[in-house]
C-alpha positions as CSV (number, residue, x, y, z in Angstrom):
1,M,31.9,59.2,121.6
2,T,35.5,59.2,122.9
3,Q,35.1,55.5,124.0
4,A,33.9,54.6,120.5
5,V,36.8,56.3,118.8
6,V,39.3,54.6,121.2
7,T,37.6,51.2,120.5
8,Q,37.8,51.7,116.8
9,H,41.5,52.6,117.0
10,E,42.3,49.6,119.3
11,G,40.6,47.3,116.9
12,S,42.4,48.4,113.8
13,P,45.6,46.5,114.3
14,V,43.5,43.3,114.6
15,V,41.6,44.0,111.4
16,A,44.8,44.9,109.6
17,G,46.4,41.6,110.7
18,I,43.4,39.6,109.4
19,V,43.5,41.4,106.1
20,T,47.2,40.9,105.8
21,A,46.9,37.1,106.2
22,V,43.9,36.8,103.9
23,V,45.5,38.9,101.1
24,G,49.0,37.4,101.6
25,S,47.8,33.8,101.5
26,S,45.1,34.1,98.8
27,S,47.4,36.1,96.5
28,S,49.9,33.3,96.0
29,F,48.8,30.0,97.4
30,V,48.3,28.6,93.9
31,V,51.9,29.5,93.0
32,V,53.1,27.5,96.1
33,L,51.0,24.4,95.3
34,T,51.8,24.4,91.6
35,G,55.5,25.0,92.4
36,L,55.7,22.1,94.8
37,A,53.9,19.8,92.3
38,A,56.4,20.9,89.6
39,V,59.4,19.6,91.6
40,G,57.7,16.3,92.2
41,A,55.3,16.6,95.1
42,S,52.2,14.5,95.1
43,A,48.9,16.2,96.0
44,E,49.3,15.0,99.7
45,Q,52.9,16.2,99.9
46,A,51.9,19.6,98.4
47,A,49.1,19.9,100.9
48,S,51.5,19.1,103.7
49,G,54.0,21.7,102.4
50,F,51.3,24.4,102.2
51,L,50.2,23.5,105.8
52,T,53.8,23.6,107.0
53,L,54.4,27.0,105.5
54,L,51.3,28.5,107.1
55,V,52.2,27.1,110.5
56,T,56.0,27.9,110.5
57,Q,55.5,31.5,109.3
58,A,52.7,32.0,111.8
59,L,54.8,30.7,114.7
60,G,57.9,32.7,113.6
61,M,55.8,35.9,113.5
62,L,54.3,35.3,116.9
63,W,57.8,34.8,118.4
64,L,59.4,37.8,116.7
65,S,56.5,40.3,117.1
66,I,55.7,39.5,120.8
67,R,59.4,39.3,121.8
68,H,60.3,42.6,120.1
69,R,57.0,44.4,120.2
70,T,57.6,45.2,116.5
71,P,55.3,44.4,113.5
72,I,57.5,41.9,111.9
73,T,55.6,40.0,109.2
74,L,56.8,36.7,107.7
75,A,55.6,35.0,104.5
76,W,56.5,32.1,102.3
77,S,58.8,32.8,99.4
78,T,56.5,33.5,96.5
79,P,59.4,34.1,94.1
80,G,60.9,30.9,95.4
81,A,57.7,29.0,94.6
82,A,57.8,30.5,91.1
83,L,61.4,29.3,90.8
84,L,60.2,25.8,91.7
85,L,57.6,26.0,89.0
86,S,60.1,27.0,86.3
87,T,62.8,24.6,87.5
88,G,60.7,21.4,87.5
89,T,61.9,18.0,88.6
90,V,65.5,17.8,89.7
91,T,67.8,14.8,89.8
92,G,66.7,12.6,92.7
93,G,63.0,13.7,92.5
94,W,61.0,15.1,95.3
95,E,63.3,13.8,98.0
96,A,66.2,15.8,96.4
97,A,64.0,18.9,96.2
98,V,63.3,18.5,100.0
99,G,67.1,18.2,100.5
100,A,67.6,21.4,98.6
101,F,65.0,23.1,100.8
102,V,67.0,22.1,103.9
103,V,70.2,23.5,102.3
104,T,68.3,26.8,101.7
105,G,67.3,27.0,105.3
106,V,70.8,26.3,106.5
107,L,72.2,29.1,104.2
108,I,69.6,31.5,105.6
109,V,70.6,30.7,109.2
110,L,74.3,31.2,108.2
111,T,73.4,34.6,106.7
112,G,72.3,35.7,110.1
113,L,75.3,34.2,112.0
114,V,78.1,34.9,109.5
115,P,78.2,38.5,108.4
116,A,80.5,37.7,105.5
117,L,77.8,35.6,103.8
118,G,75.3,38.4,104.1
119,D,77.8,40.8,102.6
120,L,78.4,38.4,99.7
121,I,74.6,38.3,98.9
122,A,74.5,42.1,99.2
123,R,77.3,42.3,96.5
124,I,75.1,40.6,93.9
125,P,73.8,43.5,91.7
126,V,70.2,44.2,92.3
127,S,69.7,44.4,88.5
128,L,70.9,40.8,88.0
129,A,68.9,39.4,90.9
130,R,65.7,41.0,89.5
131,A,66.5,40.0,86.0
132,M,66.9,36.4,87.0
133,L,63.6,36.5,88.9
134,A,61.8,38.2,85.9
135,G,63.1,35.5,83.6
136,V,61.9,32.8,85.9
137,L,58.4,34.5,86.0
138,V,58.0,34.9,82.2
139,P,56.8,31.4,81.4
140,I,54.4,31.4,84.4
141,C,53.0,34.8,83.5
142,L,52.3,33.6,79.9
143,A,49.8,31.1,81.3
144,P,46.8,33.5,81.2
145,V,47.6,34.2,77.5
146,T,47.9,30.6,76.5
147,G,45.0,29.6,78.8
148,L,42.7,32.1,77.1
149,A,43.6,30.6,73.7
150,D,43.3,27.0,74.8
151,S,40.5,27.0,77.4
152,P,38.6,30.4,77.1
153,A,35.5,29.1,79.0
154,Y,37.6,28.3,82.1
155,V,40.2,31.0,82.0
156,G,38.1,33.9,80.6
157,P,36.1,34.5,83.9
158,V,39.3,34.6,85.9
159,V,41.0,37.2,83.6
160,V,37.8,39.3,83.5
161,A,37.5,39.2,87.3
162,W,41.2,40.3,87.6
163,L,40.7,43.2,85.1
164,V,37.5,44.5,86.7
165,M,38.9,44.3,90.3
166,H,42.1,45.9,89.1
167,R,40.1,49.0,88.2
168,I,38.2,48.9,91.5
169,S,40.9,47.9,94.0
170,R,44.3,46.6,93.0
171,R,44.9,45.1,96.4
172,W,42.0,42.7,95.9
173,A,42.4,42.0,92.2
174,V,44.4,38.8,92.7
175,P,42.4,37.4,95.6
176,I,39.1,37.9,93.8
177,S,40.4,36.4,90.6
178,L,41.6,33.4,92.6
179,A,38.2,33.1,94.2
180,V,36.6,33.1,90.8
181,A,39.1,30.4,89.7
182,L,38.1,28.3,92.7
183,V,34.4,28.7,91.7
184,V,35.2,27.6,88.2
185,V,37.0,24.6,89.6
186,I,34.2,23.7,91.9
187,L,31.6,23.9,89.1
188,A,33.8,21.8,86.8
189,A,35.1,19.3,89.3
190,G,31.7,18.4,90.7
191,S,32.0,15.5,93.1
192,S,35.5,14.5,92.2
193,V,36.8,15.9,95.5
194,S,36.0,13.6,98.4
195,A,35.6,14.4,102.1
196,S,38.8,12.6,102.9
197,D,40.7,15.1,100.8
198,L,39.7,18.0,103.0
199,V,41.5,16.9,106.2
200,P,44.9,18.7,106.6
201,T,47.7,16.3,107.4
202,L,51.5,16.4,107.5
203,T,53.5,14.1,105.3
204,W,57.1,13.3,106.1
205,T,59.7,13.0,103.3
206,T,63.3,12.0,104.2
207,P,65.6,14.5,102.5
208,H,68.1,13.3,99.9
209,W,70.9,15.4,98.7
210,T,72.3,15.6,95.1
211,A,74.8,18.1,93.8
212,Q,72.5,18.9,90.9
213,A,69.6,19.8,93.2
214,V,71.8,21.9,95.4
215,V,73.2,23.9,92.6
216,S,70.1,24.3,90.4
217,L,67.5,24.6,93.2
218,A,68.9,25.4,96.6
219,I,71.3,28.2,95.6
220,P,68.9,30.0,93.3
221,L,66.1,29.6,95.9
222,Y,68.4,31.1,98.5
223,V,69.4,34.0,96.3
224,V,65.9,34.8,95.2
225,T,64.5,34.6,98.7
226,M,67.2,36.9,100.1
227,A,67.2,39.4,97.2
228,S,63.4,39.5,96.6
229,Q,62.0,39.0,100.1
230,N,64.4,39.5,103.0
231,V,66.2,42.6,101.8
232,P,63.1,44.4,100.6
233,G,61.3,43.2,103.8
234,V,63.8,45.0,105.9
235,A,63.6,48.1,103.8
236,V,59.7,48.2,103.9
237,T,59.6,47.7,107.7
238,S,62.4,50.3,108.3
239,S,60.6,52.8,106.1
240,Y,57.9,52.9,108.8
241,G,60.5,53.5,111.6
242,Y,60.9,49.9,112.9
243,Q,64.2,48.1,113.2
244,V,64.2,44.4,112.2
245,P,66.4,42.2,114.4
246,W,68.3,40.9,111.4
247,R,70.4,38.1,113.0
248,E,67.4,36.7,115.0
249,T,65.0,37.0,112.1
250,M,67.4,35.1,109.7
251,T,67.9,32.5,112.4
252,V,64.1,32.0,113.0
253,T,63.2,31.9,109.3
254,G,66.2,29.7,108.5
255,I,65.4,27.2,111.3
256,G,61.7,27.3,110.3
257,T,62.7,26.4,106.7
258,V,64.9,23.6,107.9
259,V,62.3,22.1,110.2
260,G,59.5,22.5,107.6
261,A,61.5,21.1,104.7
262,P,60.8,17.4,105.4
263,F,57.1,18.2,105.5
264,G,57.3,20.0,102.1
265,G,57.8,23.7,103.0
266,H,60.3,25.3,100.6
267,A,61.2,28.6,102.4
268,I,59.8,31.2,104.8
269,N,61.2,34.7,105.0
270,L,60.4,38.3,105.8
271,A,57.3,39.6,104.0
272,A,57.8,42.5,101.6
273,I,54.5,43.7,100.3
274,T,52.3,42.7,103.2
275,A,54.8,44.1,105.6
276,A,53.4,47.5,104.8
277,M,49.9,46.4,106.0
278,T,51.1,45.6,109.5
279,A,53.8,48.3,109.9
280,G,51.9,51.2,108.2
281,P,48.9,53.4,109.0
282,M,46.5,50.6,108.1
283,A,47.4,49.0,111.4
284,G,46.3,52.1,113.3
285,P,47.6,55.5,114.3
286,D,49.4,54.3,117.4
287,R,52.8,53.0,116.2
288,S,53.5,51.3,119.5
289,R,50.5,49.0,119.1
290,R,51.0,48.0,115.5
291,W,52.8,44.8,116.5
292,I,49.4,43.5,117.4
293,A,48.6,43.4,113.7
294,A,51.5,40.9,113.2
295,V,50.0,38.8,116.1
296,S,46.6,39.0,114.5
297,A,48.0,37.9,111.1
298,S,49.8,35.0,112.8
299,C,46.6,33.7,114.4
300,T,44.7,34.2,111.1
301,Y,47.3,32.1,109.3
302,L,46.8,29.3,111.8
303,V,43.1,29.4,111.1
304,L,43.6,29.4,107.4
305,A,45.8,26.3,107.7
306,L,42.7,24.3,108.5
307,G,41.5,24.8,104.9
308,C,44.8,24.1,103.1
309,A,43.9,20.5,102.3
310,A,40.6,21.6,100.6
311,L,42.4,24.2,98.5
312,T,45.0,21.7,97.5
313,A,42.3,19.2,96.4
314,L,40.6,21.9,94.4
315,V,43.8,22.9,92.7
316,A,44.6,19.3,91.8
317,A,41.1,18.9,90.3
318,S,41.2,22.1,88.3
319,P,40.4,21.7,84.6
320,G,42.4,23.1,81.7
321,D,44.8,25.9,82.6
322,V,42.6,27.8,85.0
323,M,44.9,27.5,88.0
324,Q,48.1,28.1,86.0
325,A,46.4,31.2,84.6
326,A,45.5,32.4,88.1
327,A,49.1,31.9,89.2
328,G,50.3,33.9,86.3
329,L,48.0,36.8,87.1
330,A,49.1,36.6,90.8
331,L,52.7,37.1,89.7
332,L,52.2,39.7,87.0
333,G,52.9,42.6,89.4
334,T,56.1,40.9,90.6
335,L,57.2,40.4,87.0
336,A,56.6,44.1,86.2
337,T,58.5,45.3,89.3
338,S,61.4,42.9,88.6
339,L,61.7,44.0,85.0
340,A,61.6,47.7,86.0
341,G,64.3,47.1,88.6
342,A,66.4,45.0,86.2
343,L,66.5,47.6,83.5
344,A,66.6,50.8,85.6
345,D,70.3,51.2,85.5
346,E,71.3,52.1,82.0
347,G,74.9,51.0,82.4
348,E,73.9,47.5,83.4
349,R,71.0,46.9,81.0
350,E,72.8,44.6,78.6
351,A,74.1,42.2,81.4
352,A,70.6,42.3,83.0
353,A,69.0,41.5,79.6
354,I,71.2,38.5,79.1
355,C,70.6,37.3,82.6
356,F,66.8,37.7,82.0
357,L,67.0,35.8,78.6
358,V,69.0,32.9,80.0
359,A,66.6,32.5,82.9
360,A,63.5,32.7,80.6
361,S,65.0,30.1,78.2
362,G,64.5,27.3,80.6
363,I,67.7,25.6,79.5
364,T,69.3,22.8,81.5
365,V,73.1,22.3,81.2
366,L,75.0,19.6,83.1
367,G,71.7,18.9,84.8
368,I,71.6,22.4,86.3
369,G,68.6,24.7,85.6
370,A,68.4,28.0,83.9
371,A,68.2,30.2,87.0
372,F,71.7,29.3,88.1
373,W,73.2,29.8,84.6
374,A,71.4,33.1,84.3
375,L,73.1,34.4,87.4
376,V,76.5,33.1,86.3
377,A,76.1,34.7,82.8
378,G,75.1,38.0,84.3
379,L,78.0,38.1,86.8
380,V,80.6,37.0,84.2
381,L,79.4,39.4,81.4
382,R,78.6,42.4,83.6
383,P,82.3,43.7,83.8
384,L,82.6,43.3,80.0
385,L,79.3,45.0,79.1
386,Q,79.1,47.6,81.8
387,R,79.4,51.1,80.5
388,P,79.4,54.5,82.1
389,V,76.2,56.5,81.8
390,S,76.7,59.8,80.0
């Protein structure tokens, strides 16, 4: 009996890691693929980017977790992918978007090496960062609504699956709804997906840099990734009693982003939500062994990378708005959390509301997208609109 109990405890970090990878990837891979396509990636380039993100985050997790014996979990930037989806094509096309990804990675590395840059990011009010993200997410989260009106036969089963699973297990609501979306796509696409589409390959894109792409894409992507992923990721991991090696983690994720950018990866970072799965009780009662969950998740991500081309081909063949609707459902929780955080401080609500509205407007001024102008508007107007809370 004692041996059975010990075996069960020893196996729990491995299982937790597998669940972490499956939930983490299935919950937002559609957002990544549609985001990369929105900034100009072809189906092959998007598949390469998806593969690159899985591999770079897995290798980064292996290095950090084994080196520090700490459950450090990495992920791709889901808010960043949503930003790509709302930004759309930048001046210079896909090559300029790749150049912006490189700049984002360099900024992340500098955050670890130059404390002043990290301090500058920390000075951006949380309410404005979350308001900007919420505004970026609004058009995406409207997709289930518009999809139900335009393509009820395709989108309806996805929404129903999400609602049913939300009552049973919220953790699995998004993965199950995405699985239903894939079934709908398979039934509708038929034989339009060939065997050659199912082989994962890397596609090189030579980066090109434009000022417009750097300002409208690289800087907002950096801010969103830091504020919505890296900072919360440290907080979640620390809440379970583990210290994140900040400088090394920023260096590893920044270099991973730079190296992965020419192959289509937009950004990797500390995980926030899934970090609780590897650092918390789900990974077993022995805190000294929970780092094994991060290793298990890394290995699972590498296995999942083998199927990234097939998933990309299915998303490309999806009918109607089914995948856009699935992406909207996947980000609904993030939208709710962002809105709650943006409006929590009564003294900053007006500035946050303006930041939110500008980001949601989708405007482009001087070739620069709404996310950048939202942050500018919020920072400029905040001192004027801020009021003491009685």
